[in-house]
C-alpha positions as CSV (number, residue, x, y, z in Angstrom):
1,M,0.0,0.0,0.0
2,A,1.0,3.6,-0.4
3,E,2.7,5.8,2.2
4,G,0.6,6.9,5.1
5,I,-1.7,3.9,4.8
6,K,-2.0,1.2,7.5
7,L,-4.1,-1.9,6.6
8,I,-6.5,-3.0,9.4
9,A,-8.4,-5.8,7.7
10,R,-9.0,-7.3,4.2
11,N,-12.0,-9.2,3.0
12,K,-10.4,-12.2,1.2
13,K,-13.8,-13.9,0.7
14,A,-15.0,-11.0,-1.5
15,T,-12.5,-11.7,-4.4
16,H,-13.3,-15.4,-4.2
17,D,-17.1,-14.9,-4.4
18,F,-17.3,-11.8,-6.7
19,F,-15.8,-10.3,-9.9
20,I,-14.7,-6.8,-8.7
21,E,-15.4,-4.4,-11.5
22,D,-14.5,-1.1,-9.8
23,R,-13.1,0.1,-6.5
24,Y,-14.1,3.2,-4.5
25,E,-12.8,4.8,-1.3
26,A,-15.2,5.9,1.4
27,G,-14.9,7.4,4.9
28,I,-16.8,5.7,7.7
29,S,-18.6,7.2,10.6
30,L,-17.4,5.6,13.9
31,V,-17.4,6.4,17.6
32,G,-14.2,6.7,19.7
33,T,-14.2,3.2,21.2
34,E,-14.7,1.6,17.8
35,V,-11.6,3.4,16.5
36,K,-9.6,2.2,19.4
37,S,-10.8,-1.3,18.8
38,L,-9.8,-1.0,15.1
39,R,-6.3,0.2,16.1
40,M,-6.0,-3.2,17.9
41,G,-7.2,-5.0,14.7
42,K,-10.4,-6.3,16.2
43,V,-12.7,-6.2,13.1
44,N,-14.3,-8.8,10.8
45,L,-15.4,-7.9,7.3
46,R,-16.3,-11.4,6.2
47,D,-20.1,-11.3,6.0
48,S,-20.5,-7.5,5.6
49,F,-22.2,-5.8,2.7
50,V,-22.9,-2.2,1.6
51,M,-26.4,-0.9,0.6
52,A,-27.6,2.4,-0.7
53,R,-30.7,3.7,1.1
54,D,-32.3,7.2,1.3
55,G,-29.3,8.8,-0.5
56,E,-26.8,7.3,1.9
57,L,-24.4,4.3,1.8
58,C,-24.4,2.1,4.9
59,V,-22.3,-1.0,5.8
60,Y,-24.1,-3.9,7.4
61,N,-22.8,-6.9,9.4
62,M,-19.3,-5.4,9.9
63,H,-18.3,-6.8,13.3
64,I,-16.1,-4.4,15.4
65,S,-15.4,-6.1,18.8
66,P,-16.1,-3.9,21.8
67,Y,-13.1,-2.0,23.3
68,E,-12.1,-3.7,26.5
69,K,-11.8,-0.4,28.5
70,G,-14.8,1.2,26.8
71,N,-17.4,0.2,29.4
72,I,-20.6,2.4,28.8
73,F,-19.3,4.0,25.7
74,N,-19.2,0.7,23.7
75,K,-21.7,0.4,20.9
76,D,-23.4,-2.7,19.4
77,P,-20.6,-4.6,17.5
78,L,-22.9,-5.3,14.5
79,R,-24.5,-1.9,14.3
80,T,-25.1,-0.2,10.9
81,R,-22.4,2.3,10.1
82,K,-22.7,5.2,7.6
83,L,-20.2,5.5,4.8
84,L,-19.1,9.0,3.8
85,M,-18.9,9.7,0.1
86,H,-19.9,12.6,-2.3
87,K,-23.5,12.6,-3.2
88,K,-22.6,12.3,-6.9
89,E,-20.7,9.1,-6.3
90,I,-23.5,7.7,-4.1
91,N,-26.1,8.3,-6.8
92,K,-23.8,6.7,-9.4
93,L,-23.4,3.6,-7.2
94,F,-27.1,3.4,-6.4
95,G,-27.8,3.5,-10.2
96,L,-25.3,0.7,-10.9
97,T,-26.6,-1.5,-8.1
98,T,-30.1,-1.4,-9.5
99,I,-28.7,-3.2,-12.5
100,K,-29.2,-7.0,-12.2
101,G,-26.3,-8.8,-10.5
102,Y,-24.3,-5.8,-9.2
103,T,-23.7,-5.4,-5.5
104,L,-21.4,-3.4,-3.2
105,V,-18.9,-5.3,-1.1
106,P,-16.3,-4.0,1.5
107,L,-12.9,-5.0,0.3
108,S,-10.6,-3.6,3.0
109,L,-10.4,-1.3,6.0
110,Y,-7.4,0.9,6.6
111,F,-6.1,4.1,8.2
112,K,-5.1,6.8,5.8
113,N,-3.4,9.8,7.3
114,G,-5.1,9.0,10.7
115,K,-8.6,8.6,9.3
116,V,-10.4,5.3,8.9
117,K,-11.3,4.5,5.3
118,M,-13.0,1.6,3.6
119,E,-12.4,0.4,0.1
120,I,-15.6,-0.8,-1.4
121,G,-16.0,-2.7,-4.7
122,L,-18.7,-2.7,-7.3
123,A,-19.0,-6.5,-7.8
124,Q,-20.8,-9.1,-9.7
125,G,-21.4,-12.6,-8.2
126,K,-19.4,-15.5,-9.5
127,K,-21.1,-18.8,-10.4
128,L,-19.6,-22.1,-9.0
129,Y,-17.8,-22.8,-12.3
130,D,-16.2,-19.3,-12.2
131,K,-14.9,-20.0,-8.7
132,R,-13.5,-23.4,-9.8
133,Q,-11.8,-21.7,-12.8
134,S,-10.2,-19.0,-10.6
135,M,-9.0,-21.6,-8.1
136,K,-7.4,-23.6,-11.0
137,E,-5.7,-20.5,-12.3
138,K,-4.3,-19.7,-8.9
139,A,-3.0,-23.3,-8.5
140,I,-1.2,-23.1,-11.9
141,Q,0.3,-19.8,-11.0
142,R,1.5,-21.1,-7.7
143,E,3.0,-24.2,-9.3
144,S,4.9,-22.2,-11.9
145,A,6.2,-19.9,-9.2
146,Q,7.5,-22.9,-7.3
147,Q,9.2,-24.3,-10.4
148,Y,10.8,-21.0,-11.2
149,K,12.1,-20.7,-7.6
150,A,13.5,-24.3,-7.8
151,L,15.3,-23.4,-11.1
152,Q,16.9,-20.3,-9.3
153,H,18.6,-22.5,-6.7
């Protein structure tokens, strides 16, 4: 990643289950104890998804573990969190998601110059045969890399 960026979490399942057509960066509205929990890396993006409603983008099912020393200030770990983007971008994404098969998926969560940012992807679902094909390609690529490494020594 670029300078000033610290990766918190990556959604590996997203690239396995979807074809990522386009990527966008969005800010995310959090409370203080959630940010402290993110600094400790206690977040899960696996089953989360993004939806556009009422002119806003929100992320659902993103689990941020409660901060240990947060007591009464801790919020619900699975609460809906608002994503911060320009209205023009939100309207564009809303229009694209109404097209059959497109969805918005969180790809990664990171700190960029002290602010928490989320990379979301405009994605289209893979069929089972597409998943098998991509697994086959990865296996071939891994095998050729091992052979190349063996030839170097």
